[in-house]
C-alpha positions in Angstrom: -29.1 27.5 -15.6 -32.6 26.6 -14.9 -34.6 25.1 -18.0 -38.3 23.8 -18.6 -38.9 21.1 -20.8 -41.8 20.9 -23.3 -43.0 17.2 -24.3 -45.0 17.1 -27.6 -46.3 13.5 -28.0 -47.3 13.4 -31.6 -49.1 10.7 -33.9 -45.7 9.8 -35.4 -43.1 10.8 -32.8 -42.6 12.7 -29.8 -40.6 15.8 -29.3 -38.8 17.3 -26.4 -37.9 20.9 -26.5 -35.3 22.0 -23.4 -36.1 25.9 -23.1 -34.5 28.7 -21.3 -36.1 31.6 -19.4 -35.6 33.7 -22.2 -37.8 31.2 -24.5 -34.6 30.0 -26.6 -34.9 26.5 -27.6 -31.6 24.9 -26.4 -32.0 21.6 -27.5 -34.4 19.1 -29.0 -34.6 15.3 -29.4 -37.3 13.5 -31.4 -38.1 9.6 -31.3 -40.7 7.9 -33.8 -42.8 4.9 -32.6 -45.0 2.6 -34.7 -48.3 3.1 -36.0 -50.9 0.2 -36.8 -53.5 -0.4 -39.2 -54.7 -3.7 -38.5 -58.4 -3.3 -40.5 -59.7 -0.5 -43.0 -60.3 2.5 -40.7 -58.2 1.4 -37.6 -55.5 3.3 -36.4 -53.7 2.1 -33.0 -50.5 2.6 -31.1 -49.0 1.1 -28.3 -49.1 3.4 -25.0 -45.9 1.6 -23.7 -44.2 2.7 -26.9 -44.9 6.3 -25.9 -43.7 6.1 -22.6 -40.5 4.1 -24.0 -39.5 6.9 -26.4 -40.6 9.6 -24.2 -38.2 8.2 -21.4 -35.3 7.9 -24.2 -35.9 11.2 -25.8 -35.5 12.8 -22.1 -32.7 10.5 -21.4 -30.8 11.8 -24.2 -31.8 15.5 -23.5 -30.6 15.2 -19.9 -27.2 13.4 -21.1 -26.1 16.6 -22.6 -26.7 18.7 -19.6 -24.1 20.1 -17.3 -23.9 19.5 -13.8 -24.9 23.5 -13.2 -27.8 22.8 -15.6 -31.2 22.1 -13.8 -34.9 21.1 -15.3 -37.3 23.1 -13.2 -40.4 21.9 -14.8 -41.7 19.7 -17.5 -45.3 19.9 -19.4 -47.0 17.8 -22.0 -48.5 18.7 -25.3 -50.5 15.7 -26.5 -52.4 14.2 -29.8 -56.2 14.7 -28.8 -59.0 12.0 -28.6 -56.9 8.8 -28.4 -58.4 6.1 -26.2 -56.1 4.7 -23.5 -58.5 2.1 -21.4 -57.0 1.0 -18.0 -58.1 -1.9 -15.7 -57.9 -1.3 -12.0 -54.0 -2.0 -11.8 -53.7 0.8 -14.0 -52.2 -1.1 -16.9 -53.7 -0.7 -20.5 -56.3 -3.3 -21.6 -55.6 -2.8 -25.3 -53.9 -0.5 -27.7 -54.9 2.8 -27.8 -57.6 3.9 -30.3 -56.3 6.9 -32.1 -57.8 10.5 -33.1 -57.6 9.7 -36.9 -59.4 6.2 -36.5 -62.7 6.2 -38.4 -64.2 3.1 -37.1 -66.9 4.5 -35.1 -69.3 6.1 -37.5 -72.5 4.1 -36.0 -71.6 4.7 -32.7 -71.9 8.7 -33.6 -75.0 8.2 -34.7 -76.2 6.4 -31.5 -74.7 9.1 -29.4 -76.5 11.9 -31.4 -79.9 9.4 -30.8 -78.9 8.7 -26.9 -78.3 12.3 -26.1 -80.1 14.4 -28.7 -78.6 16.2 -31.1 -79.2 19.5 -29.8 -78.7 18.6 -26.2 -75.3 17.1 -27.2 -74.4 20.5 -28.8 -75.6 22.7 -26.0 -73.5 20.5 -23.3 -70.4 19.6 -25.0 -70.2 22.0 -27.8 -69.1 19.7 -30.6 -70.7 16.9 -32.7 -69.9 13.3 -32.6 -67.3 12.4 -34.9 -65.3 9.6 -35.4 -62.2 10.9 -33.7 -63.7 11.5 -30.4 -63.1 9.4 -27.3 -66.8 8.4 -26.3 -67.6 6.9 -29.5 -64.6 4.8 -29.3 -65.8 3.7 -25.8 -69.0 2.6 -27.0 -67.3 0.8 -30.1 -64.9 -1.3 -27.3 -68.3 -2.0 -25.2 -70.1 -3.2 -28.3 -67.1 -5.5 -30.0 -64.9 -6.2 -27.0 -67.0 -6.5 -24.1 -64.6 -8.7 -22.2 -62.0 -5.7 -22.5 -64.7 -3.2 -21.6 -65.8 -5.0 -18.5 -62.2 -4.8 -17.1 -62.0 -1.2 -17.5 -61.6 1.1 -14.5 -60.4 4.7 -16.0 -59.8 6.1 -19.2 -57.0 8.6 -20.3 -55.7 10.4 -23.5 -52.2 10.1 -25.1 -50.3 12.1 -22.9 -52.1 11.7 -19.7 -50.6 8.0 -19.7 -47.2 9.2 -20.3 -47.3 11.6 -17.6 -48.9 9.1 -15.2 -46.1 6.6 -15.9 -43.9 9.7 -15.0 -45.5 10.9 -11.9 -48.1 8.0 -10.9 -50.8 10.4 -10.8 -53.8 10.4 -12.8 -55.5 13.4 -14.2 -56.8 14.9 -17.5 -56.9 18.8 -18.2 -59.8 20.9 -19.5 -58.4 21.3 -23.1 -57.9 17.3 -23.8 -61.5 16.3 -21.8 -63.5 19.1 -24.0 -62.2 16.5 -26.9 -63.7 13.2 -25.2 -67.5 14.3 -26.1 -68.3 13.6 -22.2 -67.1 17.3 -20.9 -69.6 19.9 -20.4 -67.6 22.4 -21.9 -68.9 25.8 -20.4 -69.1 24.2 -16.9 -65.8 22.5 -17.1 -67.0 19.4 -15.4 -67.6 16.0 -16.6 -71.4 15.6 -18.0 -73.4 13.1 -15.7 -76.0 13.7 -18.4 -74.1 12.4 -21.6 -72.8 9.8 -19.4 -75.8 7.9 -18.3 -77.4 8.4 -22.0 -74.7 6.6 -23.3 -74.0 3.9 -20.6 -70.8 5.1 -19.4 -69.7 5.1 -15.7 -68.7 8.5 -14.9 -66.1 7.0 -12.4 -64.1 6.1 -15.3 -63.4 10.0 -15.8 -60.2 10.9 -14.3 -60.0 14.0 -12.0 -60.1 17.6 -14.1 -57.3 20.1 -13.5 -56.0 23.3 -15.5 -53.3 22.6 -18.3 -51.1 24.8 -15.7 -51.6 23.1 -12.8 -48.9 21.1 -10.9 -49.8 17.2 -11.0 -46.9 15.8 -9.2 -43.0 15.1 -9.3 -41.0 12.7 -11.1 -40.8 9.4 -9.4 -37.5 7.6 -8.1 -38.0 4.9 -10.9 -38.7 7.7 -13.6 -35.9 9.7 -12.4 -33.4 7.0 -12.9 -34.8 6.1 -16.7 -34.6 9.8 -17.7 -32.1 11.6 -16.1 -34.4 14.2 -14.2 -34.7 14.6 -10.6 -37.6 13.8 -8.2 -38.0 17.5 -7.3 -38.8 18.1 -11.2 -42.1 19.6 -11.4 -44.6 18.1 -13.5 -47.5 20.2 -14.9 -51.1 18.8 -16.5 -50.1 20.1 -20.3 -52.8 20.6 -22.9 -54.4 19.2 -26.1 -52.0 19.7 -29.1 -54.0 22.3 -30.7 -54.4 24.1 -27.4 -50.7 24.3 -26.9 -50.0 25.1 -30.4 -52.2 28.0 -29.8 -50.4 28.9 -26.8 -46.9 28.4 -28.5 -48.3 30.7 -31.2 -49.4 33.6 -28.8 -53.2 33.1 -29.4 -54.4 34.4 -26.1 -56.5 37.3 -26.7 -59.4 38.0 -28.8 -58.6 39.2 -32.4 -55.8 36.8 -32.7 -56.4 33.8 -35.1 -54.0 30.9 -36.0 -53.9 29.2 -39.1 -51.8 25.9 -39.3 -51.1 24.1 -42.3 -49.8 20.7 -41.6 -51.2 17.4 -43.2 -54.4 18.8 -42.1 -55.5 22.5 -41.6 -56.5 24.2 -38.4 -58.1 27.8 -38.1 -58.2 28.6 -34.2 -59.4 31.5 -32.4 -59.5 32.6 -28.9 -62.9 32.7 -26.8 -63.2 34.5 -23.6 -66.3 32.7 -22.5 -67.9 29.3 -23.3 -71.4 30.5 -23.9 -71.2 31.2 -27.6 -73.7 28.8 -29.8 -71.7 27.5 -33.0 -74.6 24.6 -33.4 -71.6 22.2 -33.6 -70.4 23.8 -36.9 -67.0 24.3 -35.7 -65.0 22.8 -32.6 -65.5 24.4 -29.3 -63.1 23.3 -26.5 -61.5 24.5 -23.3 -58.4 26.4 -23.9 -54.8 25.6 -22.1 -54.9 29.0 -20.8 -56.8 29.5 -17.5 -60.6 30.1 -17.5 -60.4 30.5 -21.5 -61.7 28.7 -24.7 -61.0 28.3 -28.3 -63.2 27.6 -31.4 -61.6 25.6 -34.1 -62.1 24.4 -37.5 -60.5 21.8 -39.7 -59.9 20.8 -43.4 -58.8 17.4 -43.5 -56.5 17.5 -46.3 -54.6 20.7 -46.3 -50.7 20.2 -46.7 -51.8 16.8 -47.8 -53.7 18.1 -50.8 -50.5 19.9 -51.9 -48.4 17.0 -51.6 -50.9 14.5 -53.0 -51.1 17.0 -56.2 -47.3 17.1 -56.4 -47.0 13.3 -56.0 -49.6 12.5 -58.4 -48.9 15.3 -61.3 -45.4 16.5 -60.8 -43.4 13.6 -59.0 -40.0 14.7 -60.3 -40.5 18.6 -59.7 -39.5 20.2 -56.3 -42.0 22.1 -54.3 -40.1 25.2 -55.0 -40.1 25.0 -58.9 -44.3 24.3 -58.8 -44.8 27.4 -56.5 -42.6 29.4 -58.6 -44.8 28.5 -61.7 -48.0 29.0 -59.8 -46.7 32.7 -59.1 -47.0 33.5 -62.5 -50.7 32.3 -62.4 -52.9 35.3 -61.6 -55.5 35.6 -58.5 -58.0 33.1 -59.4 -56.0 30.9 -61.5 -57.9 31.9 -64.7 -61.2 30.7 -63.2 -60.3 27.2 -61.8 -61.2 26.1 -58.7 -60.0 23.1 -56.5 -61.9 21.9 -53.6 -59.5 19.7 -51.1 -61.9 17.0 -50.4 -59.4 14.3 -50.9 -60.2 12.2 -47.9 -63.4 13.6 -47.2 -63.9 17.0 -45.0 -64.6 18.1 -41.5 -65.2 21.7 -41.3 -68.1 23.1 -42.2 -68.9 19.7 -44.0 -68.4 16.8 -41.8 -68.6 14.4 -44.6 -66.5 11.2 -45.1 -67.6 10.6 -48.6 -67.4 13.9 -50.4 -64.2 13.9 -52.9 -62.4 16.7 -54.4 -62.8 18.6 -57.5 -61.0 20.6 -60.2 -63.8 23.0 -61.5 -63.6 25.0 -64.4 -60.6 23.2 -66.2 -59.7 25.1 -69.6 -57.4 23.9 -72.6 -55.7 27.2 -71.7 -54.7 26.2 -68.4 -51.1 25.6 -67.2 -49.6 23.4 -64.4 -48.8 26.8 -63.0 -52.6 27.6 -62.7 -53.4 24.0 -61.5 -50.9 24.5 -58.4 -52.1 27.9 -57.4 -55.9 26.4 -57.4 -54.5 23.9 -55.1 -53.1 26.6 -52.7 -56.3 28.9 -53.6 -58.7 25.7 -53.0 -57.1 25.0 -49.4 -57.2 28.3 -48.2 -60.9 28.6 -49.3 -61.8 25.5 -46.9 -59.7 27.4 -44.0 -61.8 30.5 -44.9 -65.0 28.8 -44.3 -64.2 28.7 -40.8 -62.8 32.5 -40.9 -66.0 33.6 -42.1 -68.0 31.3 -39.8 -66.2 33.1 -36.9 -67.1 36.4 -38.3 -70.8 35.4 -38.8 -70.8 34.8 -35.2 -69.6 38.6 -34.3 -65.9 37.6 -33.8 -63.0 39.8 -34.6 -60.6 38.5 -36.8 -58.0 41.1 -37.7 -54.9 39.5 -37.5 -54.1 35.5 -38.3 -50.6 33.9 -37.2 -49.7 31.3 -40.1 -47.6 28.6 -39.0 -46.8 25.2 -40.6 -45.8 24.7 -44.2 -48.3 27.5 -45.5 -46.2 29.8 -43.8 -43.2 28.8 -45.4 -44.1 30.3 -49.2 -44.7 34.1 -49.3 -47.1 33.5 -52.4 -49.2 31.2 -50.1 -49.1 33.7 -47.1 -50.2 36.4 -49.7 -52.8 34.2 -50.8 -54.2 33.8 -47.1 -54.0 37.5 -46.4 -56.0 38.3 -49.8 -58.8 35.4 -49.0 -59.1 36.0 -45.4 -59.1 39.7 -45.7 -56.9 40.0 -42.6 -52.9 40.9 -41.9 -51.3 37.7 -41.7 -48.0 37.1 -39.7 -45.2 34.7 -39.4 -43.2 34.0 -36.2 -39.5 34.2 -35.7 -39.3 30.9 -34.2 -41.8 28.3 -34.8 -42.1 25.3 -32.2 -45.8 24.7 -32.0 -47.1 22.8 -29.5 -44.0 21.9 -27.9 -43.3 25.5 -27.2 -46.9 25.8 -26.2 -46.2 23.0 -23.2 -43.0 24.6 -22.4 -44.5 27.6 -21.8 -46.9 26.0 -19.5 -44.3 24.7 -17.6 -42.6 28.0 -17.4 -46.0 29.6 -16.0 -46.7 27.0 -13.6 -43.2 27.3 -12.4 -43.7 30.8 -11.5 -41.6 32.3 -13.9 -44.1 34.8 -15.4 -47.3 35.9 -13.8 -49.6 34.8 -16.7 -49.0 32.7 -20.0 -49.4 36.2 -21.8 -46.4 37.7 -20.1 -44.8 34.7 -21.0 -45.5 34.9 -24.8 -44.5 38.1 -24.9 -41.0 37.0 -24.2 -41.2 33.4 -25.8 -43.0 34.4 -29.0 -42.0 36.7 -31.6 -43.6 37.9 -35.0 -41.3 38.3 -38.0 -42.9 38.9 -41.6 -46.0 40.6 -42.2 -48.6 40.2 -45.3 -51.4 42.7 -45.8 -54.3 41.9 -48.0 -54.0 43.1 -51.8 -57.7 44.9 -52.0 -58.0 44.1 -56.1 -57.1 40.5 -55.2 -59.6 40.5 -51.9 -62.3 41.5 -54.1 -62.0 39.0 -56.7 -61.2 36.1 -54.1 -64.5 37.1 -52.5 -66.7 36.5 -55.7 -64.8 33.3 -56.4 -65.4 32.0 -52.5 -68.9 32.5 -53.1 -68.6 30.1 -56.2 -66.4 27.7 -54.0 -69.3 27.1 -51.5 -71.5 26.0 -54.1 -69.4 23.2 -55.2 -69.9 20.9 -52.2 -73.5 21.1 -52.5 -73.4 20.7 -56.5 -71.5 17.5 -56.1 -72.2 15.8 -53.0 -74.7 13.6 -54.3 -72.5 12.5 -57.2 -69.7 11.7 -54.9 -71.6 9.7 -52.5 -73.1 7.4 -55.4 -69.6 7.1 -56.7 -68.7 5.6 -53.4 -69.4 2.2 -54.3 -67.1 2.2 -57.3 -63.9 3.2 -54.8 -61.5 0.6 -54.5 
């Protein structure tokens, strides 16, 4: 039987999926690797750890195949933004600086000054944020000039792993859009941004589509992974782009809501010419000639985990959610803002902090739990409403992640978003999207949409309760005032935090 493999290179582990022509996940293997925090705000990994564990995972997976089985193609989903700086021999010059590294605030302000804020938004469609790749390049240039001067090319995490399997250097558009060096609409590296910030454009690898073949497995990698040298390797995409593909976000009107540690609201865009003024991320999609817009809540599922660990350590999530179900919509006038680690969308503010507002002696723990669920969803709804303000149709929302495992939270999402919310029969996220890119690249389907019709199936559906919807619209307006009302207070409290 013929299969494809989706490789999902995450921050904590790599997961490889073996997927059949019918979209069934036949087998999967996960391998973890270390994360290094050598200084406050620093977050790094050794690129060769990714390669080692990916090869080990593939070897374990192929070791369980029969002689009649064949892996026809392989593609990738990868953590975005991470800087892998290589020398002229294609060896890493230092550990990779990851997406969640926050050391580059000064460099972000320099980029805005060097490029011009409006021009930066016009070309790259995104604000200068610490997570992006260009600020990391400028940080290395400033703080590690000896390392920087040996640089020859930079890659993003999954591109380095793919290079080590195929010997080929490329970067796909969806990941390149997260570097702050890509002209997103034109799908080309921006000479203007590079020149303004003193970066040699020759360091930027050749660009390809996510579904395009970038080589085959080398002899050495074949021996280490159990794959054959005839196995086709496709470029793959950024984790959010692949998550969108794996969830069927391939046409207008369908939006993705993902609640992991962070929360993402992502919507399909047919063109790259809309102007969101940097208020949301605007990236190239993994689907050919498409784009997506995205807002991020930094502490979505993390807010719920923090709340449980801090106030109900001995309780299960199930028991907490059962208590929350007995609290009415609006949690009796209690509001929570999930800014416990700062915020990204629509407030790019690393110093804002969370609040419970409206606390009354009559509030129970169930009310607090419900307020946390509602507050996370209000934050996500700020992106939904931003989309609608720009004329987007948000009629159906695919919900994945932790928020899709609770019927209470799913109904809250439907009521606050004012849209149908549906779950998926099989939720494999970015890894499935990578496998779909390989299936499409191998010619199994004429388009990714045709592939999604087979690989992606909807399960439960939740419709908005109109009474709750009306109540939440009023509360959302109040929620939106909390940031402005507390910003100065939280910034002034920064000096007192340990």
